[in-house]
C-alpha positions, 0 to 999 in steps of 0.5 A: 475546445475539441483539441483540449477535450481530445488531449484530456481524453488521451492523457486519461487513456494513456495513464490508465494503460500505463497503470493497468494492474496486469500482473498477479502475485500469488503466495500459496504457502501463506495463502494470498494473492494480489495484483500489481502494475506492469513495470513494478518489481517484486522483492521477497525477503525474510517473509516481507514482499515489496513491490517497487515502482519503476524509477521515474528518472535517474535522480529518483531515489525515493523507491516508492513501494507497496509491501506485505508482512505477516506474523502470528498473533494467536487469538488476538483481535484486529482491534487489539492489533491495530491499537497496539501496533498502530495507535500506540506504537507509531507516534513513538516510531516516526518523527512528527507522526500525524494521522490523516485519516483512518477507517475500516473496509471489507475487502473480499469479505475480510475486515481490514482496518486502515490508516493514512498517516504522515511523518518525517524521515531524514528531512523528507515528508512521507505519507503512508497508507497501511491496511491490517487484517487478521486471518487464521491467527496471523496479522497481515500488514499491507503498506504503501510508502511514498513521499508526501508530494508523490503520494498525493498526486500519484501513488496514493491511488495506486496503493489503494488499487493494490490494497483492494486487489488483495485476497486470501486464497485459503 
């Protein structure tokens, strides 16, 4: 029994060390920062920031990632953007789109609306977590992308930690 408890404690500690949010990304021009995991890589192209999980083996082609985009929306509200971009558009964009859960959160004093949803892409079940916030007339969209199986056992919690670390700095 002691060996089993010790093994479970070692696995818990090992996983938490591997996935410690030790890296910080700051985008001073766009006014935000977030923490991400050691070993993950950043890509910043065309105003979209993507943070890619390390490949788990040579046959890992999924490219789980977490990303941020933003766009000017003027005086539109968070609720208006959520309704138009998520509720009205996603069912038309994604094959077999299904809402799993949705709600709102207050992160660092800023209201976010979020949705966890599934869809099919090239025959593979995908599960995403998307957070939206409006800040200074810009809509910020944070997206965690993974296969359903990996989302449920690993990436869903990692994406949530990254979402919770997101902060506006101006």
